[in-house]
N, C-alpha and C positions, 0 to 999 in steps of 0.2 A: 458415518456422516461425512459428506464432502464439503469442501469449502472452508473459508476462514470463519471461525467463530468470534463472537463478541470478546471473549477472553483473549483470544489470540491477537485481535486488533489492539486491545488495551496493552497487552505485553510488548507488541511491536513498537507502539508509540513510547512506552516507558523505556525500552531498549534504546531507541534512537536518542532520547533525551539524556539517558545515563551515559551512553558512549560518545555523545557530542557529534554524531554524524548520521547521515541518512541510512535507514534500514528498509529493506524490501522483503516481501514474502509472496510467493506465487500462490494463487488460489487453489491449484490442484484439481479443480473440477472444470473450470472454463479455460480452455487454452488461451494464453496471451494475457490473462487478467492477473495483475499484481496489485498488492497494496504497498504504497510507499509512504514511510513516516519520516518526517524531517526532524532535526535536532531541535527545532523550535516548538515541537509537540503538536504538529498538524499532520494529517494524513490524507492522502488522495488515492482513488482507484485509477489505475492506468491500464488501458487495453492496447496492446501492441499487435500490429498485423502488418501484412505485406500486400502491396498492390503494384502491379506492373514492375515487380522485382525490387521495389524499394520499400524499406521498413517505415512505418508510420506508427504514431500513437495518439491516443485520445485520452485526455486526462479530465477526471470529473472535478466538480467544485471541491476545493479543499475543505476538509472538516476541521473545526477548531479542536483544541486539546479537550479530552474528555474529563469531566469532573471526577475527582476521586483518584486520579493517577498521581 
């Protein structure tokens, strides 16, 4: 199975909160797609790409902390 699972998302958010810093994990299935978790317990999907030789990124709407973490 490729991609980030729900269990991995929850673990990444918990790690970011525990360590008090931002944590990221690459999807592994879609190039440029990463999940970024903040120390506040929120997570966002980020897509990084290049156009005209410049790196750009698109950030999805931030997800609130998941219940039960």
